[in-house]
N, C-alpha and C positions, 0 to 999 in steps of 0.2 A: 578278204573285202577291202577295199579303198575307202574314204570317208567320202564321197558322196554315197556309196551305196549304206552307209550309217547314216546318214541326213534323211536320204529315203526312208530308211527304217523307223528314225523317231518322225518324220512327219506324216508317214501313215499311221504308227502308233497313234497320234494325237490327230487323226481325220482332219488334217489341213492340207489343203490344195498346194499344188508353186505359187499361189498368185496371193493366199493367203501368208503364207510362211514367206515369202519373198517382201511383200506391204510390214507382216512384222517385223523380218529384220532389216530392211532394208536396203534389196536387192532387186536384183530384176526375176520374173518368172524366169526368162529364158537363159539368167544366166546359174539360177539352179537347178533349170532340165540339165545345161552340158555338164555342172557338176556331178548331178546324180548318175548320168551314164557316164561319166569319165572323161568324156573330152577337153576339162578345162579344170583347173588347178583353185585354186582360196587359198587366197591370204592370211595373214593372223587374224588381220583386224575383221574379214567378214567369214572367218569359223568362228570370232568371239560374238558378232550378231548373230548368226545362224547356235551358236550354243546357249545365246542368251532368250530368243525366240523360242524356242525350244524345250527351255528348263534344264538344259544339264550344261555338263562342263565341255572346253573343248577339249581336255583327256578323253572323254567318254565321246566322241565326233573321232579321232583318231586308235583310239585302242578299242577293238571287239572284245565281247562277253566282261563277264564279270571280273575285278580285282583280282593278282592271285598274291601270292607270297613275290619273294625276290625270283625278279627276271632280269634275261641279258636282253640288251637293242642292239643288234648285229647293228653295224655301219649301214648295209644295205638296205637295212630296215627303217631305218628311220624314216617318219612324215616328214615331207621335204614341203615346206610354204613360201610362198611370194614374198620376193622381198624388192627385186630391182635390179637394174642392168648392172651386170659384172659381179652379181651378190647371188649367193645362195643359203637358205634359212632351214634349218633342221629341228624339229622338237624333238628334246632329249626325256624329258620328264612322261610320265603317264599314272595312273590310275596305281595307288590313292595318294600321293604326292598334291593336293587340293590346294596345299600353301606354298607353294614355290614352284618357277616356271625354270628352266632350262635350256638355251639352246645353243647350237653350234652354226657358225656362220662360217663359209668360204668368201673371200674377196678377194674377186683376180684386182692385177694392177689397175690402178682407177677405180675397185667397184667401189660404193658406198651405199650404203643406208637409206641415200635419195640425195635431193637437190637441197630441200631444207633443214634447218634440225626441226625436232618434231620432240612432246613432250607425250606422257603416258601414267595417269593416274598418280599418286603421291606415295610409292615404295623405295623401296634398296633398292639397286643396280650395281649387281659389280660386273664388268669386263675383264676378260682375264685373257691376254694374249697366247697362244699358245706356238705359235709358227709366223714366220714375217713380219713385218712394219706394219703399226695403225696410228691413226690420228684420229684423233676424239675431241671435237669440238663441242666443248662443255663451257651455255651462256657464252659469254666474253673470254673465257681461256681457250685456248689450246694448248693439247698435252699430245707429244710423240712419244707411242708406246714401242718397247721392243718386243722378243720372246720373253715369256715370263713374268713382262711386267699386266701390273692388274690396279685399276683406277676402282673407285666404290661413287659412287652419287646418287641422290635423291631422282627417282622417274620423271619428275616434277620440275626439272631443269631442262632448260631446252637443250639436245644435244643430236649429235649428230658424227658416225664413224667413217673416213674414208683411206683406205691403202694406197699410202703413198711411194711402198717401193716395188721396187721390178718384180716380183715375186709373189704368189698366190698367197693371202694369212689368213690364218685359220682362227675365229675368237668366237670364247664362252662366254653366253653370257649367264649373268644369274639373278633373277628377278624374285624380292618377295616383299609382301604377299605381289600374286598375279596380280595384273593392273589392265583396264579397261582399253578399251583402242586409242592408239595413237592418234594426234591432230598435229598437224603442222605448225610451225613455230617462225612468222617472218617478224624480222622486228620491224616494229612501229617509226616510221617516217617521220618528220618534224611537220608534215603537211597533217598527218594520219593522229598525233597525239590530243586525249580529250580536253 
């Protein structure tokens, strides 16, 4: 069962129309229809909005059935979430881990988390480079990370990650507690200052 089918299942259990759920989650009914029918994927932000509107966790939308004990998640079975051009993001945490989010990401050369720095909530985030190189822009700081390097920071600090290297980079993200949707952070220009 794919994510869209679980969204439909929860939507129907709550007797919501596509338009009602879309309005509650801030997404269009046509996007929901495509998601439910497996014709599009949802970003982490969209999944969070849908989960909130449905009164469930993101993990509930990704994982079918009740939580079990120890489970193996095979690489081929990782749920893929939208991230951006040149990058892929996979959710690794599943129920009952509701106080922690872990993501594996792959960045092609030049791939990044987006054009701008972003913030999401006020939690602890750890970035660990598993393979390749990564450059983390953290507020006004810039950190070049090699394989095995890690950095910890608050998710309320604007940040952006890019792969400056010639090979694909694999990066692990650990966030506790889970955070709300990311917000793009664009530094104010002198004309925009209060």
